[in-house]
C-alpha positions in Angstrom: 91.2 84.7 107.0 93.1 82.3 109.4 94.4 85.4 111.9 96.6 82.1 113.8 98.5 81.6 110.5 102.2 82.7 111.9 103.0 85.0 108.4 99.7 86.4 108.2 99.9 87.8 112.6 103.3 88.8 111.7 101.7 91.3 108.8 99.0 92.8 110.9 101.3 93.5 113.7 103.7 95.1 111.6 101.4 97.1 110.0 99.9 98.4 112.8 103.3 99.4 113.8 104.8 100.8 111.1 101.4 102.6 109.5 102.5 101.2 106.5 102.0 98.4 104.0 105.6 98.3 102.6 107.0 95.4 101.3 111.2 95.7 100.3 111.7 94.3 97.1 115.4 92.7 97.3 116.1 93.0 93.9 120.1 93.1 94.0 121.7 94.6 90.9 125.7 95.0 91.7 125.6 97.5 89.1 123.4 99.6 90.5 124.2 99.3 94.3 126.1 102.3 95.4 129.5 103.6 95.0 131.1 103.2 98.3 130.5 98.6 97.5 132.4 96.4 95.1 130.0 95.1 92.4 130.8 91.8 93.3 129.1 89.3 95.7 130.6 90.5 98.2 130.0 94.0 98.2 126.0 93.5 97.4 125.7 91.4 100.4 127.6 93.8 102.2 125.0 97.1 101.1 122.0 95.0 101.4 123.0 93.9 104.9 123.2 97.7 105.5 119.4 97.8 103.5 117.7 95.3 106.2 119.4 96.7 108.9 118.4 100.5 108.3 114.4 99.7 107.2 113.5 97.0 109.2 111.2 99.8 111.5 109.5 100.9 108.5 108.1 97.6 106.4 106.3 95.0 107.0 107.7 92.0 105.6 110.9 92.1 102.9 111.0 90.0 99.1 113.7 88.6 98.0 113.4 88.1 94.8 115.6 84.5 94.1 116.4 85.2 89.7 118.6 88.2 91.1 120.2 85.7 93.8 120.4 83.0 91.3 121.7 85.5 89.0 125.4 85.5 91.4 125.7 81.4 91.3 126.2 79.7 93.7 127.6 82.4 95.6 124.7 84.3 95.2 122.4 81.7 96.7 124.5 81.4 99.5 124.1 85.1 100.5 119.9 85.1 100.0 120.3 82.3 102.9 122.9 84.4 104.9 120.1 87.7 104.7 117.1 85.1 105.8 119.3 84.8 108.4 119.4 88.0 109.2 116.5 89.6 108.9 114.9 90.0 111.7 112.3 86.8 112.8 109.4 89.5 112.9 109.9 90.5 110.1 108.1 87.6 107.4 110.0 87.1 104.2 108.2 86.6 101.5 110.5 84.2 98.8 109.5 86.0 95.2 110.1 81.9 93.5 107.5 81.7 91.2 107.2 78.2 91.3 105.1 75.9 90.7 105.1 72.4 88.7 103.8 69.2 88.9 103.2 66.9 91.9 106.3 65.6 93.0 108.3 68.3 91.6 106.8 70.9 93.6 107.2 69.0 96.6 111.0 69.7 95.5 110.0 73.2 95.1 108.2 74.5 98.3 110.7 72.1 101.0 113.9 74.0 99.0 112.1 77.4 100.1 110.7 76.0 103.3 113.2 73.9 104.5 116.6 75.3 103.2 116.3 79.1 103.0 113.5 79.4 105.9 111.2 81.9 104.1 107.8 82.6 105.3 105.5 82.6 102.1 106.1 82.3 98.7 105.2 83.1 95.1 103.1 80.2 92.6 102.6 80.7 89.5 99.4 78.6 89.2 99.3 77.8 85.2 99.3 73.8 85.7 96.7 73.8 88.2 95.2 72.1 91.5 98.0 69.9 91.7 100.4 71.8 91.3 99.9 74.2 94.1 99.1 71.9 96.7 102.4 70.8 97.8 102.9 74.0 98.6 99.4 74.6 100.5 100.2 72.3 102.5 103.3 73.7 104.4 100.1 75.3 106.2 102.2 77.8 108.5 103.2 79.5 105.7 101.8 81.5 103.6 101.5 81.6 99.2 100.0 84.5 96.8 99.1 82.7 93.8 100.0 84.8 90.5 96.8 86.3 89.7 97.0 89.6 87.6 100.2 90.8 87.2 101.5 94.1 86.7 103.8 93.5 83.3 102.6 95.0 79.9 102.6 90.8 78.8 99.6 90.2 81.5 97.1 90.8 78.9 98.2 88.1 76.8 96.5 85.0 79.1 95.5 86.3 82.2 93.0 88.5 80.2 91.8 85.8 78.3 88.1 85.9 78.3 86.9 81.8 79.3 83.5 80.0 77.9 81.9 81.1 81.5 82.2 85.1 80.5 85.0 84.9 83.5 88.4 87.1 82.6 90.9 83.9 83.2 92.7 85.9 86.5 88.5 86.4 87.7 88.8 82.8 87.7 92.5 82.6 89.4 90.9 84.4 92.3 87.8 82.5 92.4 89.9 79.4 93.3 92.2 81.3 95.2 89.0 81.8 97.4 88.1 78.0 97.8 92.2 77.1 98.1 92.1 79.9 101.4 88.7 78.2 103.2 90.8 75.0 102.4 93.9 75.8 104.0 93.6 79.3 105.2 97.5 80.3 103.8 96.5 82.0 100.0 97.1 85.2 98.9 96.4 86.6 95.1 99.2 88.7 93.2 97.9 91.3 92.2 100.0 94.3 90.1 99.4 97.5 90.8 99.2 99.0 87.4 96.2 97.9 86.3 92.8 99.4 86.3 90.8 96.9 87.2 92.2 96.7 91.3 88.8 98.6 92.7 87.0 95.2 91.1 89.7 92.5 92.3 89.4 93.5 95.4 85.7 93.8 95.7 85.7 90.5 94.0 87.0 88.9 97.1 87.5 90.9 100.7 89.4 88.9 102.5 91.4 87.6 100.2 94.8 89.4 101.5 96.9 91.2 98.2 100.8 91.2 97.5 101.3 94.2 94.9 103.8 94.9 92.8 104.1 97.8 90.6 104.6 100.5 92.8 106.9 103.4 92.6 109.5 102.5 89.0 106.6 100.5 87.3 104.4 104.0 87.9 101.5 102.7 90.3 100.8 104.8 93.1 101.4 103.9 97.0 98.2 105.8 98.2 95.8 105.3 96.3 96.5 101.3 95.6 96.6 101.1 99.5 93.4 102.5 99.5 91.8 100.0 96.7 93.7 96.9 97.7 93.1 96.5 101.2 91.2 93.5 103.1 89.1 92.9 105.7 91.8 93.5 108.2 93.2 96.3 106.5 96.1 94.5 105.3 97.9 94.6 102.0 101.7 94.4 100.8 102.8 96.3 98.7 106.1 95.9 97.0 109.1 98.5 96.2 112.4 97.4 94.8 113.6 99.5 92.4 112.1 102.7 94.4 113.5 102.0 97.7 117.0 100.2 97.1 118.7 102.0 94.1 117.4 105.8 95.3 121.0 107.7 95.4 124.3 105.7 94.1 125.9 108.7 97.3 126.9 107.8 100.1 123.9 109.6 101.4 121.8 106.9 99.9 120.8 105.5 104.0 119.5 109.0 104.5 117.3 108.8 101.3 116.2 105.6 102.2 114.1 106.1 104.9 113.1 109.6 103.8 111.6 108.3 100.6 110.0 105.1 102.6 108.3 107.6 105.2 107.8 110.3 103.1 105.6 108.7 100.2 105.1 104.6 101.6 103.8 104.9 104.8 100.0 106.4 106.5 98.9 110.2 105.9 98.6 110.9 109.7 
């Protein structure tokens, strides 16, 4: 990997600092936040502000899912912009937007994520091919996680289709990401923790960093997943959203949140 990439170098430092691979997903749902907050944009922002202020010492990155903010309208996106500025600069922001369109459009999508929100990394759908991904990769000081083998049940519909080459589609995506990474040095893959192929996928490329959803509410085990998915630099980003954010609706939510992180998402010494 390109150890000089700002995102990747921060992840290495944060992994050593926290003894964790935890990436906290910021997926705000006003109906699920603790009862002390009003179920509104204002209340949600207060809640997420407290989450960030009380967990930034325990995680290696944050991953806001832009759709949850978009669902609250323009005020939700303004909230996201403020939260991105609130997150300490030492903690990278992966803006989970799953973009990917024809080149001209992809350039605008990339500009939106990086130039407007100041994200450190993106998630990209490679289905339309290289010319739709490269406008993201050209932001060389940023990082880009390409959807390969996702955690949802519908992943089998396309990602596990067998190609004429004898490879599954997701294997072809990983091979292509390996080639892109050799050129740009800023490419990783999204690999779901709920998939039985974790170990074999890791062997396919020992260097690509994986962003791994599916731990916590979706049933994936943190310690097993981290063991199987770390790259040669001991790096993997294991995303947990609901399993951290919505651990309690009572006033003790911050204490319970920190307890769950320390107990379940840090290395066993």
